[in-house]
N, C-alpha and C positions, 0 to 999 in steps of 0.2 A: 387560528393556531391551536394545535392539539395540546392536551395536558402533557407535562413532562417533569421528570426529576433528574437533575444533572449535578454530577460531582466529578471532578477530575483531580485525582490525588498526586499526579506526577509533578514533581518540582522541576522546572526548566532552568538550567544554568547555561546562559547564552553568551557567546562572545569569544573573541580571541584569547587564548591562554587559559581558558576555564577548565581544561583537563587537569590542571594542577589542583583543582578543588576536590578531586576524588578522595583524598585523605580525610576530608571533612564530611563527605557524603556517605561513604561506606561505613557501616557500623564498626566500631573498634572491636578487635578480636575476631573478625570474620575470617573464615577460611574460604577463599574465593576461587570459583571456577571461572577463568577468563576464556571466553569463547570468541572465535573469529573465523574468518573465511579462508581464502587461499593464501594469505600471507602478505597482501599488499600493505598492511599496516606496518610491517617491518621495513618496508622500503620508503615509506613517505614520512617516517618519523613519529607516527601516532603511537605505535607500540612502545617506543622509547619514552614518550611523554607519560603514557599510562603507567608503565613500570616504575618510573621515577616517582610518580605521585603515590604509588602503592608501596613504596619502600617501608618495610616494617610489617606488612601484611603477608600472610602465607597465601601464595598464589599457585594454583594448578592450571595449566593451559590445555585447552582443547581447540584444535584448529580443523579446518577442512569442511566447515558447514557450507553447503552448496548454494548457488544463486536461487534455486528453489529448494529450500531445506529438505533433506531426505529423512524420512521417518527412520530408516535403518541406521543412518549416521547418528541421528539424535539419540537413539537408544544406547549407543556406545557411550555417549556423554552421561546418560542416566546411570549407567553402570559405574562410571567414575564417581559420580556424586554419592552413590550409595556406599561404595567400597572405601572411599577416602574421606568420608565425613564432611563433605562440602556443605556449607550453610549459607552461602551467598553466591549469586550469579552475576557476572558482569560481561554482557556482550559488547564487543567493540566492532562496529561495522554498519552495514546498511540494514534494510528491512528484513532481509532473509535471515541474517545472523540473529537479529533481535526476535523475530518470529520463532525461529528454531529454539532459542533459549527460553522463550515463554513456554514452549511445549516441554522442554526439559524440566522447567520449574514445576509444571503440573504433573508430569509423568513420574517424577522422582518420588512423589508422595502419594501417588494414586494406588489404591489397593485393587488391583485387577489388571486386565489387559490394557496397556496404554493406548492401543489402537481404538478402543471404545471411546476415548475422549474425542476423536475425530469422526469415526464412522457412526457412532451411536449417540453423539453429543452427550455422553455420560456426564452427570454433574460433578463438578470439582469442589471438594470441601477444604482442600489445603494446597498450598503451593509455596515453593521456596521464594524468598524475597530476591528481587533483582533491581539493578539500576542499569544504565546503558550509556555508551558513548557513541553518538551517531556520526557516521562518516559519509553517508549517502542520503541526501534528502529526497524522499519519494513517497514512502508508504504511510507515514504518520504513525507507525507502530510504536515509536518512542514515547508516545503519551496516550495510548489506548490499551484496551484489554483484548485485542484481536490477534489472531495468529493463523497463518496458512502453512500447511505442511504437505509434502508430496510423498506418496508411497510409490516408488518407481516400479517395483515388481508387479504392481497391479494397475499402473497408470492412473492413479487417483490423486487428485489435488483437492484437499478438504480443509475446512477451517474450523476453529472453535473460538469461543470468547468467554472470558471470565473476568470479573473485577479483581480477582486474586492475582492476576498476572500483569496488572498495570505496573510499569517500572516505577520504583520509588522516586527516581530522579532520571533526568536525561541531560547529558552534557552536549551542547550544540555549539561547536566552534566552526564557523564558516571557512576558516583558512584550511582546514583539513580536506576540504572538497576541491582545492585548487588542482590537485594532481589527478582528479578523476578523468577517465577517458571520455571524449565527447559523447559516445554512445550511452554511457551511464548517466551523464548529465541530462541528455535528451529524454531517456527513459524516465528519469525521476520527475522531470517537469510534466511529461505526459501523464504519468501515474497520478501525480497530485491534481492535475487539471481534471481528470476523469473522476477522482474521488469527490471533488466538489460537485461535478455534474450529476453524480448518482444521488446526491442529496438535494440538489437544486432543481434539476430538470424533470419535474413531475407535474404537479398541478398546484394552483395558488390556494393557500389557506390563510391569506392575510398575515403572513409572518414577515413583516417588513424588515425587521432587524436581521433575521437569518438571510433573507434575500439579498440585502445590501452587503452583508458580510461576504456572502458567497460571490456576488458579482465583483466585489473588491479583490478577492483572491484570484478570480479568473482574470481580471484585468492585470493584476500584478504578474501572474505567470505568463500571460500573453506578451507583456512588455519586457520582463526580466529574463524569461527563458532564452530567447534568441541572443540576448546580451551575454548570458552566461557562456554560450558557445563562442561568441565573438571575442569576449574579453575575460578569459577564465580566471585572471588574478584580480579582478575587481571585487574588493571586499564587500562593498555595499550591495552589489548585484547578488553575490553569493549569499549574503545574509538575508536578503529579501526572499530569495528562492527557498532557502532552508526554513525560514519562519513560515512562509506560505504553505509549504508541504506539511509542516506540523499542524498548522491551523486547519488544514483541509480535512483532517481526520482525527481530531482530538475530541470529537463529539459535539462541539459547540454549534456548528451550523446545521447539524442534523436534528437538533432539539425542536420538538413541536411541529415538525413537517413530515410529509410522506417521503419515503425513500424508494429508490428503484433497485439497483444492484444487479440487474439482469446482465448488463455488459460484463460485469466481473464473473458471474456464474458461467456464462458461455465462454468467456476468455480463459477461465481456469481449465476448462476441458481442452481447449486448444493447446495450452501449455503442457498439460499432462500427456497429450497424445503426440505432439509434434515438437516439443521442446522450445517453442517460441518464448521470447522474453515476455514477462507479464505485461509490460507497457505496450509492447507490440500488439498483443491480442486486444488490448483496450482500444488502440488506435484503429484496428481493423473493424471491431464490432460496433463501436459507438456511432459512427456516421450512418451505418446501415440501420441500426436500431432506431435512431432519430427519424430517419426517413420512413421506416415501417410504422412507427408509433406517432407520426406527426399529428394525427387527429386528436389522440388522447393527450398529447403534450402541447397542443396548439397554443394555449395562452402563455405558457412558459417559454416556448420557442420564440414567440413574438417579443416577449419581454426581454429575453436574452439577446436577441438580435438587435433590438433598439438600444439597450443599456450597455451591452458589452462591446458589440461591433459597430454601434452608432449607425445602424441601417435605418433609413427613413422612408422606405417604399410604402405607398398607400395600398398597393396590391399585396395583401397579406400572404397569399400563396407564394408569390415571388420572394417576399421577405423571408419566409421560412426556408425556401430553397437556398437562398444566399446565406442564411445563417448556418445551415448544415454544411454548405460548401466552404464557408470561412473556417468552420471547426476542422474539417478535413485538411484544409490548406495549412492551418497552424501545425498540425501533427507532421505534415510533410515538410514544412519549413524547419521543424526541429530535427528532421532527418529520420523520422519514423514512418515508414510506408504504411498505407492504409488499406491494402488489398491482400487477400490470401495469396494470390498469384505472385505477389512481390516476394514472398518467402518460399516459393516453390511448392505451395500447398494446393492440391488439385480439388476438383469437385467431389472426389471420394470422401473428403473431410466432412461433408455435410452429414452424411449418414452416420459416420463414425462419431461425430460430436453428439448427434441426436441420441444415439444409443447410450452414450455416457450420461447425458442429461436425464434420460429415462431411468437408467440404473440408479442415479443419485436422487431420483424423485423430484427433479427440477422441472415440474410440469406446469406450474402456474407462477411464472416470474413476473417481475415488474411491480410498480406501485399499485396497479389494479388487479394483479394476479391474472392478467389476460394474455401473457406471453406463453402460450401453450407450445407444445412441441412443433405444431404446424407453423406457428408464428416464428419460432426459433429457426425453422427450416427456411422461411422466407428471408430472415435476417442474414443467415449464413450464405444463402444463395446470392443475395445482393452484395455480400462482402467478397465474393470471389474475384 
């Protein structure tokens, strides 16, 4: 196991009715910018719960943050923060709303071109404080310092990370997920599953605790994900999915172990170019990447197949084949297709994505840095 230093400052407030705790979580006297997406929170009762809990606070609203948050849209919110003296941010929504609000938090206090935070990984020395109310379990952004933002004018989807944008608290009420469309539920489960895989599916470093935690999360998502589609008002199922998605990317299982993230980097380019949902790109890329990198990931693929899918073949090559096939089948079972052709994306995408990867200097991806552009080409070709 590698050396590590770990701290997660986000307070998790979990369970039914916990939105009412906002009055005790947001600092008294705060002038709040309430951020959200297309307005579904006004139809499912979440907005009303939030506003009731914030009675007595001064609240300014900013809506319209996209499923892949737009740099241009977020700059409008930055202007509001500056002109109206906002001193606290409260995103209410899924990963995109929270990611976008993290960028607002950093950009509002950044001295320079805010695009540099993403394009140049400019260091962040200050950020506005934020909490969040999660409505879509998927990204884990509610308890980490990561954010992904898209600049549509240039078809760039880029990320940044800073400990300064960890939410101070995250309210997780599983009941608010009851009204989610099946597609969003499926995407969230797939997203969380691949987050675990990016930290687990590398090579062994004798990190038994992290491995078993990761395998427990994978098993939970395999079991509970389909149930969430079948029985959408089952509180226990929704609670397990929500908590698993948070645990998948709060930093815990990634401590002391090598990490991959090539699936995400390639997937981001597919989203930026073709508008595919984030989880759809992960479902497309991961099975092809596992097949391409099967030698480098051999030991972990065998471990994963035995422990997670309970495969017992003595022929290890067959076991690996079936492990990858089971992974693909799970995504398909969740209703998330795993081929580019399923989304009407043709072979021309291969060169287009490679050009973007080269532009963003994504030339040595993966835990070994051996996923070159040529290897990325093989992965994308296999994903057609």
